[in-house]
C-alpha positions as CSV (number, residue, x, y, z in Angstrom):
1,M,-0.1,-0.1,0.2
2,T,1.1,3.8,-0.7
3,F,1.6,6.0,1.0
4,S,-1.3,8.2,-0.9
5,E,-3.7,5.2,-0.4
6,L,-3.2,4.6,3.1
7,F,-4.1,9.2,3.9
8,D,-5.9,10.1,1.0
9,Y,-8.9,7.8,3.4
10,N,-9.0,10.3,5.8
11,I,-9.2,13.2,3.7
12,L,-10.9,12.1,1.2
13,M,-13.6,10.3,4.3
14,G,-14.3,14.1,6.3
15,R,-17.6,15.0,7.3
16,P,-19.5,17.7,5.3
17,R,-18.5,21.6,6.2
18,K,-21.5,23.0,7.9
19,S,-23.5,25.8,6.8
20,G,-22.0,29.3,7.4
21,R,-23.8,30.0,10.4
22,L,-22.9,27.1,12.0
23,L,-18.8,27.1,11.4
24,M,-17.4,27.9,14.5
25,D,-14.5,29.6,14.0
26,T,-13.0,31.0,17.6
27,D,-12.7,28.5,21.3
28,L,-13.4,29.9,24.9
29,R,-11.5,28.4,27.2
30,I,-13.5,28.1,31.1
31,P,-10.8,27.1,33.5
32,M,-12.8,24.9,36.4
33,T,-12.0,22.7,39.2
34,T,-12.0,19.4,38.3
35,E,-14.9,19.0,40.5
36,Q,-16.7,21.6,38.7
37,K,-16.2,19.9,35.2
38,A,-17.2,16.2,36.8
39,I,-20.7,17.9,37.6
40,V,-20.8,19.4,33.6
41,T,-19.7,16.0,31.7
42,E,-22.4,14.1,34.1
43,A,-24.9,17.2,33.3
44,T,-24.4,15.9,29.4
45,A,-22.9,12.3,29.6
46,D,-26.4,11.4,27.6
47,D,-26.8,14.5,25.2
48,P,-26.4,13.7,21.9
49,E,-25.1,17.3,21.0
50,G,-22.0,17.1,23.5
51,M,-20.4,18.8,26.6
52,A,-19.6,21.7,24.4
53,A,-23.1,22.5,22.3
54,W,-24.9,22.0,26.0
55,V,-22.6,24.1,27.2
56,R,-22.7,27.0,24.5
57,A,-26.7,27.3,24.7
58,I,-26.5,27.9,28.4
59,V,-23.5,30.6,28.2
60,L,-25.6,32.0,25.1
61,E,-28.7,32.1,26.6
62,A,-28.0,34.0,29.8
63,A,-25.7,36.7,28.1
64,R,-28.8,37.0,26.0
65,K,-31.2,37.9,28.7
66,K,-27.8,40.4,30.4
67,N,-27.5,42.8,27.7
68,A,-31.4,42.7,27.1
69,R,-31.6,43.7,30.5
70,R,-28.9,45.9,30.2
71,L,-30.3,47.8,27.2
72,A,-33.0,47.9,28.3
73,K,-31.8,49.9,32.1
74,G,-30.1,51.9,29.4
75,K,-33.1,53.3,28.0
76,Q,-34.9,54.1,31.3
């Protein structure tokens, strides 16, 4: 088997690209203790989307609510 035959397989069989809206282009790192990570890991163990998607949804919802409150407070 040639080098090309060994490694072209992985290149050609990758998953399809996500649409622009779903393409994640940066990371958010959150320092936490081992115990805190274990709690999150347990909570997301049966989540088909995975830990990152679960945390992302919660963080984005909280940020949107906080931004809306800040905006409403500024308009008073």
